[in-house]
C-alpha positions as CSV (number, residue, x, y, z in Angstrom):
1,M,-8.1,15.5,3.1
2,V,-10.9,15.8,5.6
3,K,-13.4,13.3,6.8
4,R,-16.3,13.2,4.3
5,P,-19.5,11.2,4.3
6,V,-19.7,8.5,1.6
7,A,-22.7,9.3,-0.6
8,G,-25.5,6.9,-0.4
9,K,-23.9,4.7,2.3
10,V,-24.5,4.3,6.0
11,L,-21.1,4.0,7.6
12,P,-20.8,1.2,10.2
13,S,-19.0,1.9,13.4
14,P,-15.6,0.3,13.9
15,G,-15.4,-2.3,16.6
16,K,-12.8,-0.4,18.7
17,T,-12.8,3.0,20.4
18,V,-10.5,5.8,19.3
19,T,-8.4,5.1,22.4
20,E,-8.2,1.4,21.6
21,T,-7.3,2.0,18.0
22,R,-4.5,4.4,18.8
23,R,-3.1,2.0,21.4
24,I,-3.1,-0.9,18.9
25,L,-1.4,1.2,16.2
26,R,1.3,2.2,18.7
27,K,2.0,-1.4,19.4
28,L,2.0,-2.3,15.7
29,G,4.3,0.7,15.1
30,A,6.8,-0.7,17.6
31,Q,6.7,-4.1,15.9
32,H,7.3,-2.5,12.5
33,P,9.4,0.5,13.1
34,N,10.2,2.9,10.2
35,A,7.3,1.5,8.0
36,D,7.3,3.4,4.8
37,T,6.7,2.8,1.1
38,E,9.3,0.7,-0.7
39,L,8.8,2.4,-4.0
40,N,11.9,4.4,-5.0
41,F,11.2,8.0,-6.1
42,T,12.6,11.5,-5.9
43,T,9.6,13.6,-7.1
44,P,5.8,13.4,-6.9
45,Y,5.8,12.6,-10.7
46,E,8.1,9.6,-10.1
47,L,6.0,8.3,-7.2
48,L,2.8,8.6,-9.2
49,V,4.3,6.6,-12.1
50,A,5.7,4.0,-9.8
51,T,2.4,3.6,-7.9
52,I,0.5,3.1,-11.1
53,L,3.0,0.4,-12.1
54,S,2.8,-1.3,-8.7
55,A,-0.8,-2.5,-9.3
56,Q,-0.7,-6.3,-9.2
57,C,3.1,-6.1,-9.0
58,T,5.7,-6.0,-6.2
59,D,7.5,-2.9,-5.4
60,E,10.8,-4.8,-5.9
61,R,9.9,-5.4,-9.5
62,V,8.8,-1.8,-10.1
63,N,12.0,-0.5,-8.7
64,Q,13.9,-2.6,-11.2
65,V,11.9,-1.0,-14.1
66,T,11.7,2.7,-13.1
67,P,15.4,3.8,-13.1
68,A,15.6,3.4,-16.9
69,L,12.1,4.7,-17.3
70,F,12.8,7.9,-15.4
71,R,15.9,8.5,-17.3
72,R,14.0,8.3,-20.6
73,Y,10.9,10.1,-19.3
74,P,12.1,12.5,-16.5
75,D,8.9,14.4,-16.2
76,A,5.2,14.4,-17.3
77,R,6.0,16.3,-20.5
78,A,8.4,13.7,-21.7
79,L,6.1,10.8,-20.8
80,A,3.1,12.5,-22.5
81,R,5.1,12.4,-25.8
82,A,5.5,8.6,-25.6
83,S,3.3,6.2,-27.5
84,T,1.8,3.2,-25.8
85,D,3.6,1.0,-28.4
86,E,6.9,2.6,-27.3
87,L,6.1,2.3,-23.6
88,E,4.8,-1.3,-23.4
89,P,8.1,-3.2,-23.8
90,Q,9.7,-1.1,-21.1
91,I,7.1,-1.9,-18.5
92,Q,6.1,-5.4,-19.6
93,S,7.6,-7.2,-16.6
94,T,5.3,-5.3,-14.2
95,G,2.2,-7.1,-15.7
96,F,-0.9,-5.7,-17.3
97,F,1.5,-3.6,-19.3
98,R,-1.0,-2.6,-22.0
99,A,-3.5,-1.1,-19.5
100,K,-0.7,0.5,-17.5
101,S,0.9,2.1,-20.6
102,R,-2.5,3.7,-21.4
103,S,-2.9,4.9,-17.9
104,L,0.6,6.4,-17.8
105,T,0.4,8.2,-21.1
106,G,-3.1,9.4,-20.3
107,M,-2.1,10.6,-16.9
108,A,0.9,12.4,-18.2
109,A,-1.1,14.1,-20.9
110,A,-3.7,15.3,-18.4
111,V,-1.0,16.5,-16.0
112,V,0.5,18.6,-18.8
113,E,-2.7,19.9,-20.3
114,E,-4.7,20.5,-17.1
115,H,-2.0,21.2,-14.5
116,G,0.9,22.8,-16.4
117,G,3.1,19.6,-16.0
118,E,2.9,19.6,-12.2
119,V,1.3,16.7,-10.3
120,P,-1.8,18.2,-8.6
121,K,-1.9,18.4,-4.9
122,T,-5.5,17.6,-4.0
123,M,-7.5,14.3,-3.9
124,E,-10.2,15.8,-6.1
125,E,-7.7,16.6,-8.9
126,L,-5.6,13.5,-8.6
127,V,-8.5,11.1,-9.0
128,T,-9.5,12.7,-12.3
129,L,-6.2,11.5,-13.8
130,P,-6.3,8.3,-15.9
131,G,-5.3,5.3,-13.8
132,V,-5.4,7.1,-10.5
133,G,-7.9,6.1,-7.8
134,R,-8.1,7.0,-4.1
135,K,-5.4,4.6,-3.0
136,T,-2.9,5.9,-5.6
137,A,-3.8,9.5,-4.8
138,N,-3.4,8.9,-1.1
139,V,0.1,7.3,-1.7
140,V,1.2,10.4,-3.6
141,L,-0.3,12.9,-1.2
142,G,1.1,11.3,1.9
143,H,4.6,10.2,0.7
144,A,5.5,12.8,-1.9
145,L,3.5,15.9,-1.1
146,G,3.4,15.9,2.6
147,I,-0.4,16.1,2.7
148,P,-2.3,13.6,5.0
149,G,-3.5,10.6,3.1
150,L,-4.5,7.1,4.2
151,P,-4.1,4.5,1.4
152,V,-6.3,1.5,1.9
153,D,-5.2,-1.7,0.0
154,R,-6.2,-5.3,0.5
155,H,-3.7,-5.7,3.3
156,V,-5.2,-2.7,5.2
157,L,-8.7,-4.1,4.6
158,R,-7.7,-7.5,6.0
159,V,-5.7,-6.4,9.0
160,A,-8.1,-3.6,10.1
161,N,-11.2,-5.8,9.9
162,R,-9.5,-8.7,11.6
163,I,-8.3,-6.6,14.5
164,G,-11.6,-4.7,14.7
165,I,-10.3,-1.2,14.2
166,A,-12.5,-1.0,11.1
167,R,-15.7,-2.8,9.9
168,S,-16.2,-2.8,6.2
169,E,-14.9,-4.3,2.9
170,D,-15.3,-0.9,1.2
171,P,-11.8,0.7,1.1
172,E,-13.3,4.2,1.3
173,V,-15.3,3.4,4.4
174,V,-12.3,1.9,6.1
175,E,-10.3,5.0,5.1
176,Q,-12.8,7.1,6.9
177,Q,-13.0,4.9,9.9
178,L,-9.3,4.9,10.4
179,G,-9.0,8.5,9.5
180,A,-11.5,9.4,12.2
181,A,-9.6,7.5,14.8
182,M,-6.1,8.6,14.0
183,P,-4.6,12.1,13.9
184,P,-4.2,13.3,10.3
185,A,-0.4,13.6,10.7
186,E,-0.4,9.8,11.4
187,W,-2.6,8.7,8.5
188,T,0.1,7.7,6.1
189,K,2.2,6.0,8.8
190,T,-1.0,4.1,9.9
191,S,-1.4,2.8,6.4
192,D,2.2,1.8,6.0
193,T,2.2,0.0,9.3
194,L,-0.9,-2.0,8.6
195,I,0.4,-2.9,5.1
196,L,3.6,-4.2,6.5
197,H,1.8,-6.1,9.3
198,G,-0.4,-7.7,6.6
199,R,2.6,-8.8,4.5
200,R,4.8,-10.0,7.4
201,I,2.4,-11.3,10.1
202,C,-1.3,-11.0,9.4
203,K,-1.3,-12.8,6.0
204,P,-4.3,-14.6,4.6
205,K,-3.0,-17.5,6.8
206,P,-1.9,-15.4,9.8
207,L,1.1,-15.9,12.1
208,C,-0.8,-15.0,15.2
209,D,1.9,-16.2,17.5
210,R,4.1,-13.4,16.2
211,C,1.5,-10.6,16.5
212,A,2.0,-7.8,19.0
213,V,-1.7,-7.1,19.3
214,R,-3.2,-10.6,19.3
215,A,-4.7,-10.1,22.8
216,E,-6.7,-7.2,21.4
217,C,-7.5,-8.8,18.0
218,D,-11.1,-9.8,17.4
219,Y,-10.0,-12.5,14.9
220,Y,-7.7,-14.1,17.4
221,R,-10.2,-13.9,20.3
222,A,-12.7,-15.7,18.1
223,L,-10.4,-18.3,16.5
224,G,-7.3,-18.2,18.7
225,P,-7.9,-21.5,20.5
226,K,-8.7,-23.2,17.2
227,I,-5.6,-21.8,15.6
228,Q,-3.5,-23.0,18.4
229,K,-5.1,-26.5,18.4
230,T,-4.6,-27.0,14.6
231,A,-1.2,-25.4,14.4
232,K,1.6,-27.9,13.4
233,P,4.5,-28.3,15.7
234,Q,7.6,-26.3,14.8
235,L,10.5,-28.4,13.6
236,P,14.0,-27.3,14.4
237,R,15.4,-25.0,11.8
238,R,18.3,-25.9,9.6
239,A,21.2,-23.7,8.9
240,P,20.2,-20.4,7.3
241,Q,19.9,-20.5,3.6
242,S,19.7,-17.7,1.0
243,R,15.9,-17.2,1.3
244,G,14.4,-15.1,4.1
245,D,12.9,-16.3,7.4
246,S,9.2,-17.3,7.5
247,G,7.1,-14.2,7.8
248,S,9.5,-11.8,6.2
249,V,9.0,-9.7,3.1
250,A,11.6,-11.8,1.4
251,D,9.5,-14.9,2.2
252,E,6.6,-13.6,0.3
253,R,8.7,-12.9,-2.8
254,R,10.2,-16.4,-3.3
255,A,7.7,-17.7,-5.9
256,P,7.4,-15.9,-9.2
257,Q,3.6,-15.9,-8.9
258,A,3.8,-14.2,-5.5
259,R,5.1,-11.1,-7.2
260,R,1.7,-10.0,-8.3
261,H,0.7,-7.8,-5.4
262,S,-0.5,-4.3,-4.9
263,R,1.5,-1.6,-3.2
264,E,3.5,-2.8,-0.1
265,G,4.9,-1.1,3.0
266,G,8.4,-1.3,4.3
267,A,11.6,0.6,5.2
268,P,12.1,3.6,2.9
269,R,14.5,3.2,0.0
270,K,14.4,6.5,-1.9
271,R,16.0,6.7,-5.3
272,K,19.3,8.6,-5.2
């Protein structure tokens, strides 16, 4: 993938220089080492299926569903023969299962008919598949095909704009801004790191006191004093319980309703 102008749009300049952006990403990378997708997969086909299922769903839930799904449909040819009525009960727990079943069967049929059963290896071809947008395509390119890709989800949008390394609410514009600042070999890692930071630290209600780059963050510079003034005093913690520490990935997954998220970053756990 190369930097391309967005048709009909005037791209704003990000708030940070290339040097500043790379320094910030190095610090975030040190805070979140080994950031990677948490979706379990062994082939590009499996990651494509898992990423489609991960829309509005946690990776944890998807990983509970896909082992049986991959045993029953080990490749695109097998999945293309499935009906939506057959598929829906198997993926119901991931949410939006009717739309996802249509996307999965449509994607598989297109892969078989147009690409000989092999997942295509270009952005242009991937985004023509049913249920596949730029974010999903970038996930597959970067994680399964070894081709530079920079997925931009809501976490990347929030974190990049708050820090000032991007300036836009358009995912494609943010993808271009970050892609222009970072070497292509680091695009996927950049996305994974920003996603993990958004889930653990820079949440909608951020934990700025735990952020490694708060001194360089536009959001903290503007609101830091106010955040500190309104912050509630920390009470002594009780003995550890079964749930995770505040700010951890486990913390976000306590409530059932909190499971409806898009793709997340984290330490790699590939399917054996």
